[in-house]
Structures are given as C-alpha cells and as structure tokens.
C-alpha positions as a Python dict, from the first residue, in 0.01 Angstrom:
ca = {
    (1, 'M'): (0, 0, 0),
    (2, 'K'): (-128, -173, -311),
    (3, 'T'): (17, -57, -644),
    (4, 'A'): (-254, 78, -876),
    (5, 'G'): (-306, -153, -1170),
    (6, 'A'): (-136, -451, -1003),
    (7, 'P'): (-290, -800, -1036),
    (8, 'L'): (-548, -852, -761),
    (9, 'E'): (-452, -1091, -485),
    (10, 'G'): (-662, -1236, -206),
    (11, 'W'): (-990, -1139, -371),
    (12, 'H'): (-1132, -1494, -352),
    (13, 'E'): (-1150, -1483, 26),
    (14, 'C'): (-1311, -1140, 23),
    (15, 'V'): (-1579, -1252, -222),
    (16, 'R'): (-1651, -1567, -23),
    (17, 'E'): (-1679, -1359, 294),
    (18, 'A'): (-1918, -1111, 133),
    (19, 'L'): (-2142, -1380, -15),
    (20, 'A'): (-2141, -1575, 310),
    (21, 'A'): (-2265, -1262, 488),
    (22, 'S'): (-2565, -1264, 251),
    (23, 'G'): (-2632, -1630, 329),
    (24, 'A'): (-2482, -1781, 10),
    (25, 'E'): (-2217, -2054, 7),
    (26, 'V'): (-1967, -2031, -280),
    (27, 'I'): (-1921, -2342, -492),
    (28, 'S'): (-1677, -2192, -744),
    (29, 'L'): (-1542, -1856, -865),
    (30, 'H'): (-1435, -1780, -1220),
    (31, 'V'): (-1274, -1464, -1357),
    (32, 'D'): (-1462, -1359, -1670),
    (33, 'A'): (-1284, -1029, -1741),
    (34, 'V'): (-998, -814, -1614),
    (35, 'H'): (-1015, -435, -1646),
    (36, 'R'): (-692, -249, -1573),
    (37, 'R'): (-660, 128, -1556),
    (38, 'P'): (-290, 191, -1495),
    (39, 'G'): (-244, 460, -1237),
    (40, 'A'): (-601, 411, -1114),
    (41, 'E'): (-758, 74, -1034),
    (42, 'T'): (-795, -287, -1140),
    (43, 'S'): (-1139, -452, -1155),
    (44, 'L'): (-1247, -811, -1217),
    (45, 'G'): (-1567, -948, -1363),
    (46, 'V'): (-1632, -1262, -1156),
    (47, 'V'): (-1886, -1540, -1209),
    (48, 'A'): (-1979, -1680, -869),
    (49, 'H'): (-2156, -2017, -854),
    (50, 'T'): (-2329, -2053, -519),
    (51, 'D'): (-2586, -2275, -356),
    (52, 'R'): (-2835, -1998, -433),
    (53, 'G'): (-2756, -1974, -803),
    (54, 'E'): (-2512, -1788, -1027),
    (55, 'H'): (-2409, -1429, -966),
    (56, 'Y'): (-2201, -1192, -1178),
    (57, 'L'): (-1993, -966, -955),
    (58, 'V'): (-1749, -684, -1014),
    (59, 'V'): (-1456, -679, -771),
    (60, 'T'): (-1229, -374, -760),
    (61, 'D'): (-940, -231, -563),
    (62, 'A'): (-1083, 120, -612),
    (63, 'E'): (-1133, 306, -286),
    (64, 'L'): (-1513, 286, -261),
    (65, 'E'): (-1721, 320, 52),
    (66, 'P'): (-1999, 74, 148),
    (67, 'S'): (-2341, 165, 8),
    (68, 'A'): (-2668, 7, -99),
    (69, 'E'): (-2490, -124, -410),
    (70, 'V'): (-2135, -172, -282),
    (71, 'T'): (-2007, -427, -32),
    (72, 'V'): (-1657, -386, 109),
    (73, 'A'): (-1460, -681, 242),
    (74, 'S'): (-1104, -701, 368),
    (75, 'G'): (-858, -949, 506),
    (76, 'N'): (-487, -1038, 503),
    (77, 'G'): (-395, -679, 431),
    (78, 'V'): (-619, -634, 124),
    (79, 'R'): (-947, -447, 81),
    (80, 'Y'): (-1186, -486, -207),
    (81, 'A'): (-1518, -334, -302),
    (82, 'M'): (-1771, -535, -501),
    (83, 'W'): (-2121, -517, -642),
    (84, 'A'): (-2364, -737, -828),
    (85, 'H'): (-2376, -646, -1196),
    (86, 'P'): (-2540, -428, -1330),
    (87, 'A'): (-2565, -220, -1008),
    (88, 'D'): (-2250, -19, -1091),
    (89, 'P'): (-2229, 261, -831),
    (90, 'A'): (-2083, 509, -1083),
    (91, 'L'): (-2323, 421, -1365),
    (92, 'P'): (-2674, 457, -1220),
    (93, 'G'): (-2832, 423, -1564),
    (94, 'L'): (-2680, 82, -1635),
    (95, 'A'): (-2945, -126, -1460),
    (96, 'A'): (-3223, 46, -1656),
    (97, 'A'): (-3038, -10, -1983),
    (98, 'S'): (-2965, -378, -1921),
    (99, 'T'): (-3309, -535, -1970),
    (100, 'P'): (-3548, -507, -2266),
    (101, 'E'): (-3836, -404, -2042),
    (102, 'A'): (-3656, -117, -1870),
    (103, 'L'): (-3481, -5, -2189),
    (104, 'S'): (-3813, -1, -2378),
    (105, 'E'): (-3941, 251, -2127),
    (106, 'L'): (-3628, 466, -2167),
    (107, 'L'): (-3628, 461, -2548),
    (108, 'G'): (-4003, 494, -2580),
    (109, 'E'): (-4034, 197, -2817),
    (110, 'P'): (-4037, -182, -2775),
    (111, 'V'): (-3696, -348, -2735),
    (112, 'R'): (-3685, -720, -2817),
    (113, 'D'): (-3338, -800, -2688),
    (114, 'V'): (-3025, -634, -2547),
    (115, 'D'): (-2662, -736, -2604),
    (116, 'F'): (-2371, -619, -2390),
    (117, 'L'): (-2086, -515, -2623),
    (118, 'A'): (-1841, -352, -2383),
    (119, 'Y'): (-1816, -267, -2016),
    (120, 'R'): (-1554, -77, -1821),
    (121, 'P'): (-1655, -75, -1454),
    (122, 'M'): (-1726, 271, -1315),
    (123, 'R'): (-1653, 424, -1656),
    (124, 'R'): (-1895, 321, -1928),
    (125, 'A'): (-2090, 42, -2097),
    (126, 'V'): (-2201, -7, -2458),
    (127, 'L'): (-2508, -214, -2543),
    (128, 'R'): (-2699, -301, -2860),
    (129, 'A'): (-3076, -284, -2849),
    (130, 'H'): (-3274, -485, -3102),
    (131, 'L'): (-3599, -311, -3190),
    (132, 'D'): (-3866, -413, -3439),
    (133, 'G'): (-3698, -351, -3772),
    (134, 'S'): (-3403, -147, -3644),
    (135, 'T'): (-3108, -140, -3406),
    (136, 'R'): (-3000, 127, -3160),
    (137, 'Y'): (-2676, 144, -2969),
    (138, 'V'): (-2685, 251, -2607),
    (139, 'K'): (-2393, 403, -2420),
    (140, 'V'): (-2405, 437, -2042),
    (141, 'V'): (-2161, 685, -1888),
    (142, 'R'): (-2125, 867, -1562),
    (143, 'P'): (-2406, 1123, -1550),
    (144, 'A'): (-2153, 1405, -1519),
    (145, 'A'): (-1992, 1289, -1845),
    (146, 'A'): (-2313, 1283, -2050),
    (147, 'E'): (-2307, 1655, -2129),
    (148, 'R'): (-1952, 1631, -2259),
    (149, 'N'): (-2045, 1332, -2476),
    (150, 'L'): (-2331, 1527, -2632),
    (151, 'A'): (-2110, 1830, -2698),
    (152, 'A'): (-1842, 1606, -2850),
    (153, 'S'): (-2097, 1440, -3078),
    (154, 'L'): (-2218, 1780, -3195),
    (155, 'A'): (-1858, 1878, -3271),
    (156, 'L'): (-1825, 1574, -3498),
    (157, 'G'): (-2131, 1696, -3689),
    (158, 'T'): (-2221, 1491, -3996),
    (159, 'A'): (-1919, 1268, -3933),
    (160, 'T'): (-2105, 1085, -3659),
    (161, 'V'): (-2453, 961, -3569),
    (162, 'P'): (-2713, 1171, -3381),
    (163, 'V'): (-2713, 1108, -3006),
    (164, 'T'): (-3018, 1120, -2775),
    (165, 'D'): (-2983, 1184, -2401),
    (166, 'H'): (-3224, 977, -2189),
    (167, 'G'): (-3097, 1099, -1852),
    (168, 'S'): (-2893, 926, -1580),
    (169, 'G'): (-2600, 897, -1818),
    (170, 'V'): (-2788, 689, -2077),
    (171, 'L'): (-2729, 792, -2439),
    (172, 'S'): (-2861, 621, -2752),
    (173, 'M'): (-2785, 643, -3121),
    (174, 'P'): (-2879, 464, -3444),
    (175, 'A'): (-2646, 221, -3617),
    (176, 'A'): (-2363, 384, -3810),
    (177, 'H'): (-2368, 394, -4188),
    (178, 'G'): (-2090, 218, -4378),
    (179, 'E'): (-1844, -55, -4282),
    (180, 'P'): (-1601, -52, -3988),
    (181, 'L'): (-1236, -33, -4084),
    (182, 'D'): (-1138, -329, -3868),
    (183, 'E'): (-1374, -559, -4059),
    (184, 'L'): (-1250, -426, -4394),
    (185, 'A'): (-892, -486, -4281),
    (186, 'H'): (-948, -850, -4195),
    (187, 'A'): (-1146, -904, -4514),
    (188, 'G'): (-861, -761, -4723),
    (189, 'R'): (-1085, -485, -4860),
    (190, 'L'): (-895, -174, -4755),
    (191, 'P'): (-842, 120, -4987),
    (192, 'A'): (-483, 212, -5070),
    (193, 'A'): (-304, 344, -4761),
    (194, 'A'): (-252, 691, -4910),
    (195, 'D'): (-622, 712, -4993),
    (196, 'L'): (-721, 609, -4642),
    (197, 'V'): (-495, 879, -4497),
    (198, 'R'): (-672, 1140, -4709),
    (199, 'M'): (-1015, 1006, -4607),
    (200, 'V'): (-926, 1019, -4237),
    (201, 'D'): (-774, 1366, -4272),
    (202, 'R'): (-1091, 1498, -4437),
    (203, 'A'): (-1303, 1355, -4155),
    (204, 'L'): (-1075, 1508, -3892),
    (205, 'D'): (-1071, 1842, -4075),
    (206, 'A'): (-1451, 1848, -4045),
    (207, 'I'): (-1449, 1840, -3663),
    (208, 'A'): (-1593, 2173, -3547),
    (209, 'D'): (-1390, 2433, -3363),
    (210, 'S'): (-1629, 2384, -3070),
    (211, 'A'): (-1420, 2074, -2987),
    (212, 'M'): (-1149, 2313, -2869),
    (213, 'T'): (-1373, 2425, -2582),
    (214, 'L'): (-1395, 2073, -2437),
    (215, 'K'): (-1166, 1964, -2157),
    (216, 'P'): (-860, 1792, -2308),
    (217, 'R'): (-828, 1419, -2250),
    (218, 'P'): (-474, 1284, -2195),
    (219, 'S'): (-350, 1078, -2489),
    (220, 'W'): (-185, 738, -2452),
    (221, 'T'): (148, 913, -2499),
    (222, 'D'): (63, 1158, -2220),
    (223, 'R'): (1, 859, -1991),
    (224, 'R'): (310, 668, -2100),
    (225, 'A'): (459, 665, -1748),
    (226, 'D'): (151, 483, -1613),
    (227, 'Y'): (156, 230, -1895),
    (228, 'A'): (530, 183, -1861),
    (229, 'A'): (493, 103, -1492),
    (230, 'Q'): (207, -135, -1568),
    (231, 'A'): (406, -311, -1842),
    (232, 'V'): (696, -375, -1606),
    (233, 'L'): (455, -481, -1332),
    (234, 'V'): (305, -756, -1550),
    (235, 'G'): (648, -880, -1660),
    (236, 'L'): (695, -728, -2005),
    (237, 'D'): (1044, -643, -2128),
    (238, 'A'): (1166, -343, -1929),
    (239, 'R'): (1436, -271, -2189),
    (240, 'I'): (1173, -218, -2457),
    (241, 'V'): (974, 0, -2219),
    (242, 'E'): (1279, 222, -2168),
    (243, 'R'): (1343, 244, -2542),
    (244, 'V'): (984, 355, -2605),
    (245, 'L'): (1009, 620, -2333),
    (246, 'D'): (1341, 738, -2475),
    (247, 'A'): (1196, 762, -2825),
    (248, 'V'): (903, 975, -2709),
    (249, 'Q'): (1139, 1198, -2512),
    (250, 'A'): (1367, 1244, -2813),
    (251, 'A'): (1089, 1293, -3071),
    (252, 'P'): (1004, 1637, -3210),
    (253, 'A'): (714, 1835, -3068),
    (254, 'P'): (381, 1684, -3181),
    (255, 'G'): (262, 1999, -3356),
    (256, 'P'): (-15, 2253, -3302),
    (257, 'V'): (-319, 2180, -3085),
    (258, 'V'): (-623, 2125, -3308),
    (259, 'P'): (-968, 1959, -3285),
    (260, 'T'): (-916, 1583, -3265),
    (261, 'H'): (-1119, 1266, -3227),
    (262, 'G'): (-883, 1123, -2967),
    (263, 'D'): (-945, 752, -3028),
    (264, 'V'): (-911, 681, -3399),
    (265, 'N'): (-886, 305, -3379),
    (266, 'A'): (-1000, 77, -3659),
    (267, 'A'): (-1332, -5, -3490),
    (268, 'N'): (-1424, 362, -3463),
    (269, 'V'): (-1365, 451, -3828),
    (270, 'W'): (-1644, 359, -4069),
    (271, 'L'): (-1599, 388, -4444),
    (272, 'D'): (-1838, 429, -4736),
    (273, 'L'): (-1637, 261, -5009),
    (274, 'A'): (-1882, 374, -5276),
    (275, 'T'): (-1803, 741, -5207),
    (276, 'G'): (-1447, 693, -5087),
    (277, 'E'): (-1513, 881, -4765),
    (278, 'V'): (-1522, 820, -4392),
    (279, 'S'): (-1895, 783, -4334),
    (280, 'C'): (-1876, 798, -3957),
    (281, 'L'): (-1640, 842, -3664),
    (282, 'I'): (-1805, 674, -3368),
    (283, 'D'): (-1729, 691, -2995),
    (284, 'A'): (-1705, 1065, -2934),
    (285, 'D'): (-1598, 1038, -2568),
    (286, 'T'): (-1246, 1154, -2644),
    (287, 'V'): (-1317, 1438, -2889),
    (288, 'G'): (-1140, 1758, -2790),
    (289, 'P'): (-818, 1955, -2824),
    (290, 'G'): (-514, 1748, -2914),
    (291, 'Y'): (-259, 1666, -3180),
    (292, 'R'): (-349, 1542, -3528),
    (293, 'V'): (-44, 1318, -3525),
    (294, 'D'): (-189, 1133, -3223),
    (295, 'D'): (-507, 1047, -3414),
    (296, 'H'): (-299, 892, -3692),
    (297, 'A'): (-61, 723, -3448),
    (298, 'C'): (-359, 563, -3273),
    (299, 'L'): (-488, 415, -3597),
    (300, 'V'): (-142, 292, -3700),
    (301, 'A'): (-89, 120, -3365),
    (302, 'H'): (-427, -53, -3372),
    (303, 'L'): (-372, -176, -3729),
    (304, 'V'): (-34, -314, -3623),
    (305, 'A'): (-187, -476, -3315),
    (306, 'S'): (-455, -637, -3533),
    (307, 'S'): (-183, -772, -3761),
    (308, 'R'): (-22, -950, -3466),
    (309, 'M'): (-319, -1112, -3299),
    (310, 'G'): (-474, -1456, -3314),
    (311, 'D'): (-310, -1773, -3439),
    (312, 'G'): (-43, -1594, -3638),
    (313, 'P'): (68, -1262, -3783),
    (314, 'L'): (-98, -1097, -4082),
    (315, 'P'): (214, -957, -4251),
    (316, 'A'): (20, -782, -4528),
    (317, 'L'): (-178, -582, -4272),
    (318, 'G'): (144, -496, -4088),
    (319, 'A'): (295, -370, -4412),
    (320, 'Y'): (-20, -170, -4483),
    (321, 'A'): (5, -6, -4140),
    (322, 'W'): (363, 94, -4215),
    (323, 'D'): (258, 243, -4550),
    (324, 'Y'): (-18, 436, -4373),
    (325, 'A'): (229, 563, -4112),
    (326, 'Q'): (475, 691, -4370),
    (327, 'V'): (207, 881, -4562),
    (328, 'A'): (16, 1011, -4259),
    (329, 'F'): (317, 1140, -4068),
    (330, 'A'): (467, 1295, -4381),
    (331, 'R'): (138, 1475, -4456),
    (332, 'A'): (125, 1596, -4097),
    (333, 'G'): (482, 1717, -4133),
    (334, 'N'): (561, 1554, -3801),
    (335, 'E'): (792, 1258, -3751),
    (336, 'S'): (694, 1228, -3383),
    (337, 'G'): (417, 992, -3497),
    (338, 'Y'): (646, 688, -3495),
    (339, 'A'): (736, 734, -3127),
    (340, 'R'): (376, 815, -3039),
    (341, 'A'): (253, 500, -3218),
    (342, 'A'): (507, 308, -3008),
    (343, 'A'): (350, 459, -2696),
    (344, 'V'): (1, 346, -2805),
    (345, 'L'): (132, -6, -2862),
    (346, 'L'): (288, 5, -2515),
    (347, 'S'): (-51, 96, -2367),
    (348, 'L'): (-220, -193, -2548),
    (349, 'A'): (45, -443, -2438),
    (350, 'A'): (34, -326, -2076),
    (351, 'T'): (-342, -372, -2041),
    (352, 'T'): (-422, -692, -2232),
    (353, 'E'): (-464, -1031, -2066),
    (354, 'D'): (-330, -1203, -2380),
    (355, 'T'): (35, -1245, -2285),
    (356, 'A'): (140, -1374, -2628),
    (357, 'A'): (-19, -1074, -2800),
    (358, 'A'): (137, -841, -2542),
    (359, 'R'): (485, -966, -2630),
    (360, 'R'): (420, -924, -3002),
    (361, 'W'): (286, -572, -2947),
    (362, 'M'): (593, -486, -2740),
    (363, 'D'): (813, -604, -3027),
    (364, 'A'): (617, -377, -3261),
    (365, 'A'): (652, -88, -3016),
    (366, 'D'): (1026, -150, -3014),
    (367, 'E'): (1035, -138, -3395),
    (368, 'F'): (850, 193, -3404),
    (369, 'A'): (1070, 337, -3129),
    (370, 'S'): (1380, 226, -3319),
    (371, 'A'): (1250, 383, -3640),
    (372, 'S'): (1184, 707, -3455),
    (373, 'M'): (1526, 720, -3291),
    (374, 'R'): (1729, 665, -3606),
    (375, 'G'): (1509, 866, -3842),
    (376, 'L'): (1335, 740, -4152),
    (377, 'S'): (1388, 776, -4523),
    (378, 'P'): (1206, 635, -4827),
    (379, 'A'): (1474, 366, -4842),
    (380, 'S'): (1411, 248, -4486),
    (381, 'P'): (1326, -122, -4447),
    (382, 'R'): (964, -214, -4391),
    (383, 'L'): (1001, -298, -4025),
    (384, 'L'): (650, -420, -3972),
    (385, 'S'): (579, -623, -4279),
    (386, 'G'): (786, -937, -4299),
    (387, 'A'): (592, -970, -4622),
    (388, 'R'): (699, -1057, -4972),
    (389, 'N'): (569, -845, -5256),
    (390, 'D'): (294, -1097, -5323),
    (391, 'E'): (177, -1072, -4961),
    (392, 'R'): (94, -701, -4972),
    (393, 'M'): (-254, -596, -4860),
    (394, 'P'): (-500, -618, -5154),
    (395, 'V'): (-616, -281, -5285),
    (396, 'L'): (-975, -234, -5394),
    (397, 'A'): (-1031, -202, -5766),
    (398, 'G'): (-1051, 160, -5873),
    (399, 'Q'): (-855, 285, -5571),
    (400, 'S'): (-536, 483, -5619),
    (401, 'Q'): (-205, 319, -5527),
    (402, 'R'): (-19, 649, -5492),
    (403, 'K'): (201, 684, -5188),
    (404, 'G'): (176, 1060, -5144),
}
C-alpha cells in the first residue's frame, strides 16, 4: 500500500500509457508543481509535450474513479488518476473561471485577462481577473465548501472584502485595501512588533461570534503527526521532529476556544499604515472556532520562514519575528505559542520542495521547540536573530517601539 504523501513513483509510465490511449505520443514530461497533503494525497502538475502539442496534466495518487474528466492508469503496482487542467473533478467551476470569455459571463462584466495565482488540486484555486479599470479576485472551491466560505467572510465583517457567490463553487471579491504584510516585511517597512501585535489582536477581536458556529478546522498543530511522518518520509531530521512533538506535548493548554481566522500568515494580513490598523484579513476558508495563540503562532512561523528563504537569511526579520512572538504570547497569557509555532514550521518544512529552505525551517522549529521546553524569560537569547543591534528590522517613523 502506498504511504499517503510519499513521493510519486512510476507515474511517467502511467501518463505515457494514458496519452497513448488517446492517440498522443509523449516527447517529454516535466514536473511543474508538487502538491502534498500529508495524511491524504500527493498530486503533480505535469507539462506533457506530445506530437499533438503541449498538455498540462494533474497526476494524483488520490483514490479517484474513472469519469469523463478523470483517466486512471496503473502498472508495476502503482495506480494514478489524472486529468487535463482545468477539468478538476472536484472543482467543477474551475474551467469556467479559467478563460476571460467564460469568466466574463460569470461576473457579468468584460474580463480582459486571467492570471492563475494558486492551485491546490481537488481543493481550491485562486485567480486574478483583470477588468476594465479594476481587478477582481476569484476563488474556486468545492461547491459544498462555498456556503462555509460565505459564512466565514460574513463573520470577518469589515475586516475582509465582500464576497459574491457565482455558483458551482466560484466566488469573487474586489482587491483588498492596504498593503500585504509580507511585502512590507521584505521592504523593511513593518511597524514595531508590539504595535503589530495590537493591530492583529484588534482585527481578531472583531471576528463575529457567528464564527463559533462553523465547523472547526484542524490547526497545523492538530495535524502534527501527519506532518511529522511526512518530514521523516522526505528525509528531514527525525531528531528535530521528535523534539517538536515533545515540545507540543509538554506545552501548556492553548487556552479558551474563541473565534479565529485560522491562517494568519503574512500574505493574508493587510495593513493600512496611515491608520495603524489591519485593513483586511483575506482568505476566510479557515475562519472558525480555535485558539488565539494559534493565529499568532502561524504569523510568527511564516515571518521566520520568510527570514530564511532565498539566497540567504534575513536576520533582522528573524529578530522581528522573535520580538513579535514574545509580545503576542505574553499578551495571550499563553506560553504554548512557542511550541505551536514550531509545529507550523514543521508543517512548512514537510511540504516544501525547496530542500535547503526545509532544513533551515527545521532548524528554526528546533529553536522554538527548545525555547518552549526550557521556558523563556526577558533575558533569554534571541534565538532567531543572529543579528547585531544595527541589523534590527527598521521601524516606521512615528511608530511606537514599546515591547509591551
């Protein structure tokens, strides 16, 4: 039996067999994207060059049955399902959202061009539609998930953008107001860490109680066993994995269940620096009951991950993330945040194809787990910075530099 989330093997032969059955001879196959869902399935985006032209296919080890969209091929003990993009069997609205002509009909106004921004096979896609004089973002989800998305967006209220349901799992929304936190971070234009914590807390406080009626979504910490197995499967340090699991197990309870966003990463938080407020929390898929400390831990982990990507580390951003963690977890009155941030970093490392980044993120997860296990005090070393005083993250003029 194939292990869920394992690297796919033998898929080349299955793709060649399926294309040959349609009368096409494969010239070359190229993996464009890998999508891993530990504990579930692994899918590949594959560019197939054939004597009949180029095709973009999705190949998955998910247990799908043959259909008008899905071809199943097997051999040498493996079985894969595949389809030609954008005919995703779980996202029936994707094909209609993928071309300007079809999307114009859905939106009721002319669309000049469409960009694909993100795609998770069988889960969701995000596209950007260029209209005359404006931009709309389009999210395609499973039709059964559309109602939850709308309810979650309503729970965010003024902290998000209005969402329109076009049927078949196709949702659209205008561009968010403000600037995304990830861009501000890389431009060195972040507010002081303590101020950002207060901004995020105010935005989270504004989530309506109706979020508590939504079905809870498991956090990255809740799924730590899946990510731990995946991390070991792809060859990451099993000793660090065990230390992260131990830290979560030993950490205090994460606090009361409250309305949460569920995915407070730096791309989903938009700031209005003129007002000093979060102008928008985008991506409402995960809104629901949860722990406030997990929202902060998610943001800390993504800031740390951003500080350890690319050609080299950004020590000032790493130090900033540590400052944010100290303030956020102290305000939440819950030290479990350090272990839970380690679990988020473990999830990121286990699912990326960038092996160098994965190792750096595992090192960061180890640092957070270590901090959690031994306890923290104001005199604790800045584990994540590696920065001299003159390398600290710049603070915008007029912003407070308080640490409380």
